[in-house]
N, CA, C and O of each residue as an XYZ file, in Angstrom:
884
protein
N     183.600    -24.183    -72.082
C     184.721    -24.042    -72.213
C     185.111    -23.797    -73.646
O     185.289    -24.764    -74.388
N     185.344    -21.806    -74.347
C     185.375    -21.989    -75.440
C     186.411    -23.169    -76.184
O     187.173    -23.655    -75.348
N     186.550    -23.595    -77.244
C     187.779    -24.279    -77.967
C     187.385    -24.199    -79.669
O     186.657    -25.112    -80.061
N     187.694    -23.465    -80.400
C     187.946    -23.169    -81.721
C     187.167    -23.667    -82.771
O     186.241    -23.238    -83.458
N     188.472    -25.743    -82.608
C     187.537    -26.868    -83.266
C     186.710    -27.186    -82.870
O     186.283    -27.933    -83.750
N     185.412    -27.221    -81.386
C     184.342    -27.010    -80.955
C     183.555    -25.887    -80.678
O     182.932    -25.776    -79.622
N     183.550    -24.951    -81.671
C     183.185    -23.850    -81.450
C     181.343    -23.919    -81.609
O     180.963    -24.272    -82.726
N     180.299    -23.625    -80.632
C     178.827    -24.082    -80.929
C     178.740    -25.427    -80.971
O     177.807    -25.939    -81.591
N     179.632    -26.164    -80.361
C     179.058    -27.544    -79.330
C     178.963    -27.506    -78.665
O     179.576    -26.733    -77.928
N     177.782    -28.614    -78.177
C     177.147    -28.154    -76.967
C     177.729    -29.572    -75.694
O     177.416    -30.762    -75.673
N     178.236    -29.135    -75.189
C     179.407    -29.909    -74.191
C     178.600    -29.813    -72.741
O     177.740    -29.015    -72.368
N     179.252    -31.007    -72.037
C     179.061    -30.313    -70.133
C     180.209    -29.680    -69.685
O     181.375    -30.020    -69.884
N     179.694    -28.530    -68.931
C     180.991    -27.748    -68.354
C     181.574    -28.661    -67.164
O     181.140    -29.769    -66.848
N     182.575    -28.019    -66.608
C     183.050    -28.771    -65.385
C     182.044    -29.226    -64.890
O     181.559    -30.355    -64.808
N     181.543    -27.456    -64.301
C     180.306    -27.537    -63.523
C     179.400    -27.999    -63.644
O     178.558    -27.910    -62.750
N     179.177    -28.637    -64.690
C     177.565    -28.968    -64.592
C     176.518    -28.295    -65.859
O     175.421    -28.729    -66.209
N     177.126    -27.323    -66.294
C     176.308    -26.428    -66.754
C     176.471    -26.808    -68.325
O     177.415    -27.597    -68.368
N     175.958    -26.592    -69.652
C     176.086    -26.685    -70.949
C     177.149    -25.645    -71.657
O     176.594    -24.854    -72.421
N     177.732    -25.587    -71.610
C     178.940    -24.472    -72.686
C     179.135    -24.932    -74.075
O     179.481    -26.067    -74.402
N     178.859    -23.859    -74.927
C     178.661    -24.060    -76.231
C     180.134    -22.847    -77.297
O     180.311    -22.121    -78.275
N     180.784    -23.477    -76.061
C     182.078    -22.601    -76.399
C     181.942    -21.594    -77.646
O     182.282    -21.777    -78.815
N     181.359    -20.509    -77.063
C     180.636    -19.440    -78.070
C     181.864    -18.205    -77.315
O     182.075    -18.133    -76.104
N     182.474    -17.421    -78.269
C     183.244    -16.200    -77.440
C     182.118    -15.271    -76.850
O     182.314    -14.409    -75.992
N     181.124    -15.518    -77.329
C     180.057    -14.283    -76.820
C     179.685    -14.886    -75.261
O     179.063    -14.284    -74.385
N     180.107    -15.890    -75.210
C     180.443    -16.060    -73.713
C     181.000    -14.822    -72.861
O     181.958    -14.204    -73.325
N     180.471    -14.451    -71.696
C     181.058    -13.859    -71.272
C     182.017    -13.532    -69.985
O     182.611    -12.561    -69.514
N     181.684    -15.825    -69.509
C     183.482    -16.038    -69.117
C     184.116    -16.163    -70.152
O     185.171    -16.738    -69.886
N     184.013    -15.862    -71.504
C     185.602    -16.455    -72.869
C     186.431    -15.223    -72.449
O     185.817    -14.189    -72.713
N     187.260    -15.076    -72.054
C     188.583    -14.330    -71.863
C     189.632    -14.366    -73.407
O     190.622    -15.025    -73.726
N     188.813    -13.298    -74.094
C     189.889    -13.400    -75.873
C     191.260    -13.336    -75.539
O     192.064    -14.033    -76.158
N     191.560    -12.706    -74.782
C     193.142    -12.550    -74.733
C     193.865    -13.857    -74.182
O     195.094    -13.864    -74.240
N     193.314    -14.786    -73.736
C     194.033    -15.849    -73.371
C     193.043    -16.912    -74.832
O     193.510    -17.604    -75.737
N     192.338    -16.756    -74.655
C     191.544    -17.803    -75.119
C     190.945    -18.722    -74.874
O     190.577    -19.722    -75.489
N     190.787    -18.106    -73.305
C     189.857    -19.691    -72.670
C     188.501    -19.215    -71.664
O     187.642    -18.336    -71.737
N     188.644    -19.689    -71.250
C     187.100    -19.549    -70.745
C     187.473    -19.075    -69.241
O     187.585    -20.105    -68.576
N     187.589    -18.520    -68.848
C     187.929    -17.606    -67.058
C     187.354    -19.010    -65.863
O     187.771    -18.960    -64.706
N     186.517    -20.044    -66.240
C     186.535    -20.295    -65.042
C     187.384    -21.764    -65.555
O     186.873    -22.882    -65.506
N     188.535    -21.521    -65.962
C     189.558    -22.903    -66.745
C     190.320    -23.226    -65.903
O     190.786    -24.366    -65.906
N     190.781    -21.961    -64.593
C     192.422    -22.348    -63.542
C     190.902    -23.416    -62.507
O     191.151    -24.498    -61.975
N     189.675    -22.846    -62.469
C     189.444    -24.296    -61.296
C     188.469    -25.103    -61.653
O     187.596    -25.411    -60.841
N     188.475    -25.727    -63.370
C     188.415    -26.920    -63.579
C     189.009    -28.269    -62.692
O     190.103    -28.313    -62.130
N     188.060    -29.263    -62.724
C     189.078    -30.351    -62.239
C     189.245    -31.673    -63.037
O     188.494    -32.648    -63.043
N     190.291    -31.495    -63.642
C     190.846    -32.626    -65.036
C     190.256    -34.251    -64.033
O     190.271    -34.457    -62.819
N     189.846    -35.037    -65.058
C     189.391    -36.353    -64.646
C     190.454    -37.048    -65.282
O     190.332    -37.077    -66.507
N     191.749    -37.781    -64.695
C     192.446    -38.720    -65.888
C     191.612    -39.965    -66.016
O     191.063    -40.539    -65.076
N     191.570    -40.397    -67.548
C     190.820    -41.108    -68.061
C     191.972    -42.773    -67.777
O     193.186    -42.702    -67.968
N     191.373    -43.943    -67.378
C     191.821    -44.949    -66.866
C     192.337    -45.430    -65.650
O     192.851    -46.478    -65.259
N     191.900    -43.817    -64.951
C     192.527    -43.884    -63.060
C     191.263    -43.770    -62.311
O     190.642    -42.724    -62.123
N     190.953    -44.920    -61.914
C     189.397    -44.654    -60.960
C     189.947    -44.405    -59.738
O     190.963    -44.695    -59.107
N     188.554    -43.526    -59.558
C     189.187    -42.827    -58.408
C     188.518    -43.586    -57.079
O     187.607    -44.404    -56.952
N     189.362    -42.953    -56.210
C     189.830    -44.223    -54.947
C     188.092    -43.091    -54.313
O     187.551    -41.986    -54.316
N     187.980    -44.768    -53.807
C     186.231    -45.071    -52.669
C     186.811    -44.235    -51.267
O     187.758    -44.198    -50.481
N     185.295    -43.509    -51.630
C     185.516    -42.677    -50.320
C     185.092    -42.916    -49.374
O     183.878    -42.723    -49.304
N     185.830    -43.492    -48.044
C     186.186    -44.015    -46.884
C     184.110    -43.744    -46.236
O     183.430    -42.724    -46.345
N     183.891    -44.505    -45.896
C     182.221    -44.222    -44.974
C     182.910    -43.664    -43.606
O     184.029    -43.881    -43.140
N     182.052    -43.031    -43.234
C     182.585    -42.347    -41.677
C     181.500    -43.311    -40.917
O     180.353    -43.657    -41.202
N     182.442    -43.607    -39.745
C     181.971    -44.907    -38.885
C     181.099    -43.927    -37.959
O     181.242    -42.893    -37.305
N     180.131    -44.848    -38.285
C     178.776    -43.815    -36.684
C     178.689    -44.038    -35.646
O     178.136    -45.071    -35.269
N     179.370    -42.866    -34.543
C     179.727    -42.740    -32.809
C     178.349    -43.750    -32.511
O     177.328    -44.068    -33.122
N     178.673    -43.898    -31.835
C     176.723    -45.028    -31.387
C     176.795    -43.482    -29.969
O     177.774    -43.002    -29.399
N     175.207    -43.114    -29.850
C     174.983    -42.607    -28.797
C     175.347    -43.575    -27.578
O     175.031    -44.765    -27.553
N     176.322    -42.662    -26.188
C     175.882    -43.136    -25.493
C     174.218    -43.997    -24.366
O     173.669    -43.141    -23.673
N     173.680    -45.209    -24.266
C     172.803    -45.231    -23.991
C     172.598    -44.921    -22.548
O     173.515    -44.900    -21.728
N     171.234    -44.659    -22.256
C     170.880    -44.065    -20.506
C     171.026    -45.401    -20.027
O     170.898    -46.462    -20.638
N     171.376    -45.131    -18.577
C     170.810    -46.683    -17.839
C     169.298    -46.525    -17.123
O     168.822    -45.679    -16.366
N     168.880    -47.510    -17.613
C     167.227    -48.018    -17.223
C     167.507    -47.920    -15.170
O     168.041    -48.992    -14.885
N     167.345    -47.156    -13.992
C     168.077    -47.933    -13.046
C     166.816    -48.985    -12.717
O     165.686    -48.908    -13.199
N     167.324    -50.026    -11.734
C     166.270    -51.000    -11.040
C     165.992    -51.156     -9.655
O     165.365    -51.969     -8.977
N     166.906    -49.725     -9.365
C     166.536    -49.530     -8.078
C     166.278    -48.039     -7.975
O     166.562    -47.190     -8.819
N     165.386    -47.771     -6.182
C     164.753    -46.495     -6.177
C     165.759    -45.602     -6.455
O     166.649    -46.067     -7.168
N     165.878    -44.544     -6.132
C     166.347    -42.977     -6.274
C     167.252    -42.529     -5.289
O     168.053    -41.595     -5.250
N     166.913    -43.468     -4.463
C     167.372    -42.749     -2.505
C     168.825    -43.717     -2.802
O     169.795    -43.676     -2.045
N     168.756    -44.619     -4.108
C     169.673    -46.004     -3.559
C     170.946    -45.498     -4.867
O     172.163    -45.677     -4.821
N     170.170    -44.873     -5.898
C     171.293    -44.158     -6.595
C     172.196    -43.383     -6.814
O     172.661    -43.279     -7.949
N     172.665    -42.638     -5.746
C     173.945    -41.639     -5.486
C     174.741    -42.501     -5.133
O     175.817    -42.647     -5.714
N     174.343    -43.284     -4.051
C     175.752    -44.192     -3.909
C     176.212    -45.196     -5.135
O     177.303    -44.927     -5.637
N     175.729    -45.952     -5.493
C     175.413    -47.053     -6.647
C     176.657    -45.920     -7.533
O     177.661    -46.466     -7.990
N     176.495    -44.474     -7.701
C     177.459    -44.018     -9.107
C     178.399    -44.388     -7.963
O     179.200    -45.303     -8.159
N     178.373    -43.701     -6.669
C     179.813    -43.616     -6.405
C     180.486    -44.872     -5.872
O     181.523    -44.670     -5.241
N     180.076    -46.163     -6.014
C     180.027    -47.256     -5.825
C     181.206    -47.511     -7.306
O     182.357    -47.928     -7.174
N     180.521    -47.120     -8.724
C     181.213    -46.976     -9.669
C     182.248    -46.383     -9.998
O     183.078    -46.873    -10.763
N     182.351    -45.159     -9.426
C     183.183    -44.563     -9.900
C     184.959    -45.226     -8.633
O     186.134    -45.215     -8.999
N     184.440    -45.656     -7.330
C     185.304    -46.361     -7.334
C     185.925    -47.588     -7.408
O     186.880    -48.021     -6.763
N     185.202    -48.138     -8.353
C     185.380    -49.634     -8.437
C     184.689    -49.575     -9.884
O     183.639    -50.171    -10.122
N     185.486    -48.678    -10.978
C     185.084    -48.450    -12.057
C     185.294    -50.283    -13.155
O     184.977    -50.043    -14.320
N     185.568    -51.287    -13.036
C     185.244    -52.352    -13.394
C     183.744    -53.411    -13.062
O     183.050    -54.244    -13.646
N     183.841    -52.676    -11.655
C     181.718    -52.799    -11.687
C     180.732    -51.852    -12.451
O     180.717    -50.652    -12.180
N     179.739    -52.497    -13.602
C     178.748    -51.891    -14.350
C     177.649    -51.533    -12.990
O     177.768    -52.150    -11.931
N     176.905    -50.783    -13.129
C     175.894    -50.532    -12.683
C     174.678    -51.598    -12.545
O     173.952    -51.439    -11.563
N     174.337    -52.834    -13.566
C     174.078    -53.369    -13.163
C     174.308    -54.554    -12.497
O     173.606    -55.474    -12.077
N     175.344    -54.314    -12.512
C     176.145    -55.678    -11.248
C     175.908    -55.023     -9.571
O     175.628    -55.642     -8.544
N     176.157    -53.461     -9.792
C     176.204    -52.566     -8.403
C     174.856    -53.310     -8.111
O     174.859    -54.211     -7.271
N     173.827    -53.006     -8.699
C     172.714    -53.184     -8.206
C     172.106    -54.454     -7.956
O     171.251    -54.640     -7.089
N     172.678    -55.549     -8.930
C     172.017    -56.635     -8.513
C     172.931    -56.597     -6.722
O     172.114    -56.605     -5.801
N     174.047    -56.569     -6.386
C     174.815    -56.803     -5.070
C     174.012    -56.110     -4.198
O     174.145    -56.291     -2.988
N     172.910    -55.074     -4.788
C     171.844    -54.343     -4.004
C     170.892    -55.081     -3.334
O     170.491    -55.265     -2.185
N     170.663    -55.461     -4.536
C     169.108    -56.586     -4.031
C     169.053    -58.130     -3.389
O     168.189    -58.813     -2.839
N     170.662    -58.322     -3.821
C     170.670    -59.418     -2.860
C     171.111    -59.294     -1.412
O     171.164    -60.221     -0.603
N     171.574    -57.384     -1.090
C     171.547    -57.663      0.046
C     170.431    -57.295      0.604
O     170.321    -57.746      1.745
N     169.305    -56.468      0.150
C     167.789    -56.383      0.562
C     167.215    -57.711      0.795
O     166.758    -58.032      1.891
N     167.239    -58.640     -0.428
C     166.668    -59.775     -0.315
C     167.227    -60.639      1.536
O     166.598    -60.826      2.578
N     168.588    -60.922      1.132
C     169.132    -61.777      2.704
C     168.905    -60.759      3.871
O     169.655    -61.271      4.703
N     168.364    -59.641      4.502
C     167.676    -59.092      5.300
C     166.099    -59.388      5.085
O     165.451    -59.205      6.115
N     165.355    -59.803      3.977
C     164.013    -60.253      4.548
C     163.535    -59.342      3.886
O     162.333    -59.466      3.653
N     164.060    -58.404      3.462
C     163.037    -56.782      2.911
C     162.978    -55.713      3.805
O     162.420    -54.659      3.500
N     163.715    -55.975      5.304
C     163.979    -55.100      6.184
C     164.830    -54.083      5.901
O     164.645    -52.952      6.350
N     165.747    -54.371      5.200
C     166.532    -53.017      4.488
C     165.882    -52.922      3.507
O     165.133    -53.583      2.787
N     166.598    -51.314      3.674
C     166.121    -50.662      2.585
C     166.947    -50.704      1.368
O     168.030    -51.284      1.437
N     166.617    -50.226      0.389
C     168.106    -50.401     -0.581
C     168.812    -49.001     -0.557
O     169.484    -48.928     -1.586
N     168.916    -48.067      0.054
C     169.680    -47.022      0.298
C     170.473    -47.309      1.584
O     171.420    -46.661      2.030
N     169.869    -48.459      2.111
C     171.035    -49.212      3.720
C     171.358    -49.809      2.826
O     172.037    -49.088      2.095
N     171.223    -51.016      2.352
C     171.954    -51.998      1.126
C     172.679    -51.602      0.013
O     173.341    -52.353     -0.703
N     172.530    -50.312     -0.125
C     173.852    -49.757     -0.993
C     175.215    -49.548     -0.214
O     176.260    -50.121     -0.522
N     175.027    -48.383      1.150
C     175.688    -48.670      2.443
C     176.658    -49.722      2.436
O     177.866    -49.536      2.583
N     176.113    -50.812      2.265
C     176.574    -52.081      2.954
C     177.407    -52.661      2.111
O     178.549    -53.096      2.257
N     176.386    -52.591      0.832
C     177.838    -52.506     -0.225
C     179.021    -52.120     -0.430
O     180.106    -52.688     -0.552
N     178.690    -51.152     -0.450
C     180.201    -50.152     -0.333
C     181.195    -50.313      0.763
O     182.422    -50.285      0.671
N     180.426    -50.494      1.853
C     181.594    -50.896      3.130
C     182.558    -52.645      2.624
O     183.749    -52.921      2.774
N     181.398    -53.511      2.012
C     182.209    -54.570      1.570
C     182.540    -54.734      0.287
O     182.870    -55.764     -0.302
N     182.414    -53.517     -0.143
C     184.101    -53.622     -1.384
C     185.031    -52.871     -0.564
O     186.210    -52.903     -0.915
N     184.766    -52.306      0.304
C     186.057    -51.650      1.140
C     186.017    -50.061      0.771
O     187.082    -49.444      0.806
N     184.737    -49.342      0.395
C     184.874    -48.531     -0.238
C     184.737    -47.345      0.784
O     183.896    -47.748      1.588
N     185.094    -46.228      1.119
C     185.349    -45.368      2.195
C     185.574    -45.906      3.716
O     185.056    -45.505      4.758
N     186.552    -46.984      3.486
C     186.817    -47.659      4.288
C     188.546    -46.964      5.074
O     189.452    -46.628      4.311
N     188.701    -46.868      6.530
C     189.497    -45.868      6.940
C     191.138    -46.978      6.700
O     191.248    -48.159      7.028
N     191.714    -46.504      6.347
C     193.448    -47.012      6.523
C     193.609    -47.817      8.033
O     193.313    -47.393      9.150
N     194.188    -49.129      7.640
C     193.816    -49.314      8.760
C     195.340    -48.477      9.520
O     196.240    -48.250      8.711
N     195.611    -48.023     11.091
C     196.424    -47.258     11.731
C     197.768    -48.349     11.966
O     197.792    -49.508     12.381
N     198.761    -47.505     11.544
C     199.976    -47.907     12.208
C     199.774    -48.484     13.455
O     198.770    -48.062     14.028
N     200.557    -49.492     14.170
C     200.373    -49.344     15.539
C     201.776    -49.102     16.398
O     202.346    -50.017     16.992
N     202.130    -48.056     16.379
C     203.728    -47.449     16.861
C     203.835    -47.360     18.591
O     203.520    -46.312     19.155
N     204.264    -48.444     19.294
C     204.731    -48.345     20.222
C     204.555    -46.669     21.029
O     205.512    -45.914     20.859
N     203.526    -46.215     21.753
C     203.629    -44.583     22.306
C     202.980    -43.325     21.053
O     202.817    -42.110     21.168
N     202.849    -43.816     20.449
C     201.635    -43.271     19.270
C     200.436    -42.864     19.841
O     200.441    -42.987     21.066
N     199.172    -42.317     19.258
C     198.376    -42.062     19.813
C     197.410    -42.278     18.571
O     197.680    -41.773     17.481
N     196.371    -42.983     18.761
C     196.441    -43.772     16.746
C     193.909    -43.517     17.141
O     193.766    -43.093     18.288
N     193.380    -43.593     16.872
C     192.249    -43.725     16.415
C     191.693    -45.092     15.789
O     192.449    -45.724     15.051
N     190.686    -45.471     15.993
C     190.505    -46.881     14.930
C     188.534    -47.330     15.500
O     187.715    -47.070     16.382
N     188.660    -47.951     14.524
C     187.437    -48.626     14.440
C     187.219    -50.430     14.230
O     187.740    -51.090     13.331
N     186.480    -50.861     15.118
C     186.549    -52.355     15.345
C     185.965    -53.317     15.772
O     186.081    -53.348     16.997
N     185.219    -54.371     15.278
C     183.739    -55.173     16.000
C     184.771    -55.847     17.606
O     185.944    -56.110     17.869
N     183.520    -55.866     18.262
C     184.144    -56.123     19.835
C     183.624    -57.945     19.042
O     182.710    -58.461     18.399
N     185.394    -58.406     19.878
C     185.597    -60.451     19.908
C     184.775    -60.390     21.204
O     183.576    -60.658     21.114
N     185.195    -60.127     22.178
C     183.543    -60.326     23.575
C     183.438    -60.015     24.296
O     184.422    -59.308     24.516
N     182.587    -59.986     25.338
C     182.264    -58.219     25.925
C     183.475    -58.497     26.761
O     184.205    -59.469     26.956
N     183.373    -56.852     27.314
C     183.970    -56.199     28.333
C     183.872    -57.069     29.734
O     183.035    -57.927     30.014
N     185.027    -56.569     30.565
C     185.311    -57.425     32.168
C     185.681    -56.253     32.322
O     186.250    -55.628     31.428
N     185.383    -55.712     33.623
C     185.230    -54.134     34.558
C     186.158    -54.902     35.521
O     185.899    -55.968     36.080
N     187.313    -54.153     35.617
C     187.042    -55.126     37.390
C     188.501    -53.719     38.143
O     189.112    -52.941     37.411
N     188.628    -53.785     39.252
C     189.300    -52.649     39.684
C     190.560    -53.055     40.377
O     190.613    -54.115     41.001
N     191.724    -52.120     40.272
C     192.730    -52.398     40.274
C     193.689    -51.334     41.726
O     193.137    -50.276     42.027
N     194.496    -51.554     42.188
C     195.337    -50.375     43.381
C     196.097    -50.125     42.860
O     196.782    -50.983     42.304
N     196.370    -48.786     42.772
C     197.115    -48.158     42.551
C     198.047    -46.883     43.463
O     197.906    -46.593     44.651
N     198.893    -46.348     42.583
C     199.950    -45.290     44.178
C     198.762    -44.331     44.554
O     198.658    -44.101     45.759
N     197.826    -43.719     43.694
C     197.115    -42.959     43.548
C     195.666    -43.367     44.344
O     194.734    -42.685     44.770
N     195.975    -44.946     44.326
C     194.053    -45.608     44.699
C     193.298    -46.434     44.197
O     193.557    -46.448     42.993
N     192.108    -47.490     44.539
C     191.848    -47.675     43.283
C     191.292    -47.180     41.895
O     190.482    -46.271     41.717
N     191.839    -47.892     41.046
C     191.043    -47.515     39.769
C     190.229    -48.813     39.226
O     190.401    -49.942     39.686
N     189.094    -48.415     37.926
C     188.463    -49.144     37.598
C     189.107    -48.899     35.909
O     189.395    -47.919     35.222
N     189.132    -50.513     35.723
C     189.223    -50.423     33.865
C     188.167    -51.729     33.504
O     187.390    -52.306     34.264
N     188.342    -51.883     32.580
C     187.204    -52.575     31.036
C     188.558    -53.136     30.254
O     189.546    -52.585     29.769
N     188.312    -53.885     30.320
C     189.072    -55.095     29.325
C     188.357    -55.779     28.168
O     187.622    -56.683     28.563
N     188.368    -55.583     26.729
C     188.472    -56.222     25.805
C     188.629    -56.601     24.455
O     189.720    -56.043     24.343
N     188.448    -57.074     23.369
C     189.684    -57.137     22.444
C     188.620    -56.787     21.485
O     187.450    -56.892     21.852
N     188.946    -56.318     20.109
C     188.415    -55.907     19.216
C     188.878    -57.006     17.780
O     189.717    -57.904     17.847
N     188.336    -56.748     16.947
C     189.413    -57.339     15.590
C     189.464    -56.243     14.588
O     188.297    -55.937     14.343
N     190.309    -55.493     13.880
C     190.932    -54.624     13.366
C     191.345    -55.164     11.762
O     192.523    -55.370     11.472
N     190.531    -55.310     11.039
C     191.120    -56.217      9.374
C     191.472    -57.167      9.845
O     192.703    -57.141      9.849
N     190.966    -58.382     10.434
C     191.327    -59.701     11.210
C     191.719    -59.833     11.340
O     192.137    -60.903     10.898
N     192.714    -58.879     12.473
C     193.687    -58.932     13.402
C     192.530    -58.321     14.465
O     191.540    -57.628     14.230
N     193.202    -59.008     16.078
C     193.069    -58.969     17.065
C     193.559    -58.510     18.425
O     194.179    -59.199     19.235
N     193.150    -57.108     18.570
C     193.339    -55.862     19.268
C     193.074    -56.310     20.993
O     192.001    -56.675     21.472
N     193.869    -56.215     21.430
C     193.511    -56.046     23.078
C     193.249    -54.359     23.304
O     194.114    -53.605     22.858
N     192.320    -53.903     23.844
C     191.860    -52.086     24.300
C     191.577    -52.483     25.820
O     190.963    -53.394     26.375
N     192.272    -51.435     26.210
C     191.956    -50.988     27.550
C     191.875    -50.042     27.861
O     192.813    -49.246     27.810
N     190.433    -49.701     28.413
C     190.060    -48.450     29.210
C     189.839    -48.247     30.479
O     189.285    -49.098     31.175
N     190.262    -47.049     30.953
C     189.922    -46.447     32.621
C     188.888    -45.777     32.796
O     188.324    -45.130     31.913
N     188.516    -45.873     34.035
C     188.105    -45.013     34.561
C     186.569    -45.192     33.991
O     185.990    -46.209     33.610
N     186.050    -43.597     34.088
C     184.934    -43.218     33.322
C     184.751    -43.828     31.973
O     183.634    -43.926     31.465
N     185.851    -44.242     31.388
C     185.774    -45.098     30.021
C     185.832    -46.142     30.650
O     185.390    -46.958     29.841
N     186.074    -46.666     31.531
C     185.454    -48.389     31.620
C     184.259    -48.640     31.780
O     183.951    -49.823     31.635
N     183.053    -47.562     32.165
C     181.712    -47.235     32.381
C     181.162    -47.671     30.922
O     180.535    -48.645     30.507
N     181.555    -46.795     30.486
C     180.866    -46.911     28.932
C     181.337    -47.764     28.398
O     180.599    -47.882     27.420
N     182.523    -48.939     28.270
C     182.803    -50.269     27.875
C     181.322    -50.926     28.479
O     180.432    -51.190     27.671
N     181.121    -51.172     29.960
C     180.480    -51.807     30.239
C     178.781    -51.828     29.506
O     177.866    -52.627     29.706
N     178.850    -50.432     28.485
C     177.323    -50.468     28.019
C     177.373    -51.637     25.985
O     176.449    -51.629     25.171
N     178.539    -52.302     25.848
C     179.291    -52.707     24.700
C     178.945    -54.122     25.040
O     179.253    -54.573     26.143
N     178.243    -54.932     24.040
C     179.169    -56.043     24.433
C     178.965    -57.099     22.507
O     178.396    -56.617     21.528
N     179.623    -58.492     22.564
C     181.093    -59.046     21.912
C     179.509    -58.280     20.300
O     178.330    -58.045     20.564
N     179.985    -58.168     19.297
C     179.306    -58.295     18.035
C     179.174    -56.274     17.545
O     179.321    -55.769     16.432
N     178.946    -55.782     18.504
C     179.441    -54.505     18.450
C     180.329    -53.517     17.962
O     181.495    -53.381     18.334
N     179.813    -52.917     17.222
C     181.048    -51.666     16.209
C     181.906    -51.217     16.760
O     182.380    -52.254     17.225
N     182.896    -50.003     17.307
C     183.219    -48.982     18.135
C     184.214    -48.525     17.179
O     184.935    -49.048     16.329
N     183.929    -47.041     17.750
C     185.356    -46.284     17.561
C     185.562    -45.599     17.852
O     185.068    -44.476     17.748
N     186.670    -46.101     18.520
C     187.535    -45.210     19.260
C     189.172    -44.474     18.780
O     190.044    -44.811     17.979
N     188.938    -42.875     20.127
C     189.936    -42.281     19.373
C     190.925    -41.615     20.396
O     190.557    -41.631     21.571
N     192.016    -41.089     20.131
C     193.079    -40.755     20.804
C     193.301    -42.525     22.002
O     192.709    -42.802     23.045
N     193.728    -42.852     21.694
C     194.340    -44.608     22.058
C     196.063    -44.536     22.526
O     197.088    -44.284     21.893
N     195.912    -44.728     23.290
C     197.632    -45.200     23.517
C     198.314    -46.626     23.129
O     197.999    -47.665     23.708
N     199.476    -46.554     21.875
C     199.273    -47.715     21.374
C     200.453    -48.130     22.792
O     201.416    -47.421     23.081
N     200.107    -49.308     23.453
C     201.515    -49.645     24.270
C     202.001    -50.838     23.778
O     201.670    -51.341     22.704
N     203.039    -51.432     24.825
C     203.826    -52.703     24.042
C     203.042    -54.090     24.071
O     201.972    -54.255     24.655
N     203.415    -54.611     23.685
C     202.207    -56.193     22.815
C     202.452    -57.143     24.145
O     203.370    -57.229     24.961
N     201.884    -57.444     24.064
C     201.283    -58.474     25.419
C     200.331    -59.935     24.460
O     199.192    -59.959     23.994
N     201.602    -61.151     24.487
C     201.349    -62.519     24.193
C     201.453    -62.320     22.582
O     200.997    -63.192     21.842
N     202.211    -60.865     21.934
C     201.966    -60.932     20.248
C     200.902    -60.344     19.981
O     200.644    -60.336     18.777
N     199.745    -59.547     21.025
C     198.825    -58.962     21.239
C     199.068    -57.123     20.973
O     199.492    -56.352     21.834
N     198.690    -56.771     19.635
C     198.739    -55.355     19.937
C     197.578    -55.053     21.042
O     196.459    -55.480     21.325
N     198.707    -53.841     21.603
C     197.674    -53.189     23.198
C     197.012    -51.513     22.973
O     197.489    -50.500     22.461
N     196.220    -51.698     23.370
C     195.815    -50.083     23.162
C     194.811    -49.577     24.594
O     193.848    -50.262     24.938
N     195.137    -48.515     25.205
C     194.960    -47.905     26.264
C     194.298    -46.735     25.877
O     194.562    -45.997     24.928
N     193.213    -46.624     26.900
C     192.317    -45.199     27.217
C     193.677    -44.300     27.580
O     194.715    -44.731     28.083
N     193.263    -42.403     27.029
C     194.245    -41.740     27.609
C     193.313    -40.120     27.752
O     192.168    -40.294     27.337
N     193.498    -38.981     28.122
C     192.836    -38.124     28.637
C     191.230    -37.626     27.825
O     190.061    -37.329     28.072
N     192.320    -37.824     26.604
C     191.634    -37.389     25.361
C     190.412    -38.196     24.435
O     189.787    -37.873     23.425
N     190.411    -39.436     25.334
C     190.034    -40.313     24.310
C     188.475    -40.929     24.422
O     187.990    -41.435     25.433
N     187.862    -40.766     23.210
C     186.324    -40.993     22.865
C     186.419    -41.952     22.490
O     187.354    -42.330     21.785
N     184.754    -43.143     23.132
C     184.266    -44.055     22.506
C     182.674    -44.135     22.060
O     181.608    -43.857     22.608
N     183.110    -44.700     20.680
C     181.615    -44.194     19.822
C     181.007    -45.557     19.463
O     181.396    -46.273     18.541
N     180.001    -45.823     20.313
C     179.596    -47.019     19.493
C     178.445    -46.736     18.093
O     177.486    -45.967     18.145
N     178.827    -47.536     16.944
C     178.675    -47.221     15.556
C     177.079    -48.060     15.387
O     176.499    -48.070     14.301
């Protein structure tokens, strides 16, 4: 930059280049007596330390999960984690491997993954409301073998079958009539069954009762 007191002296210009403070410099403005770059100059105040620049924290890249189970079980494992975010994929894999081991290797990893999901209550149907007179559907496990018998009614003898199922730890008495009674005889204690269009009857011995109706369906799971 030009200065009468420093004419022709070689100094470092603010942009890092050398300036001879010569009036012949094309950047010199004779009218102002200043270098044209002066307005762009950044002054450094002596004695005031520059603030150190904060180092930007490196953003860690997400690590790709290394699967320890087969591809067939991976989609269900991801579904389990989505439903139970507190569980890591590693923990879910261990649960799946445990179920496979418990079955002596007879259970595939995919089937074990579905079993783990069931044990965690994922995809489980909500407990139905047993309001007398309502028609509901329910899934439960038979607590005993069905017992079939014939009774006399105004319209003649009718066959029925009785058994109990467990729904979320609660025993429920089930009565299936006519053709449904015959279907019931193919079931045994421990079987899992899904019943639709079952009518809620008045409780007996403080136990909820369900009775088959015209559109009832009995499905063994």
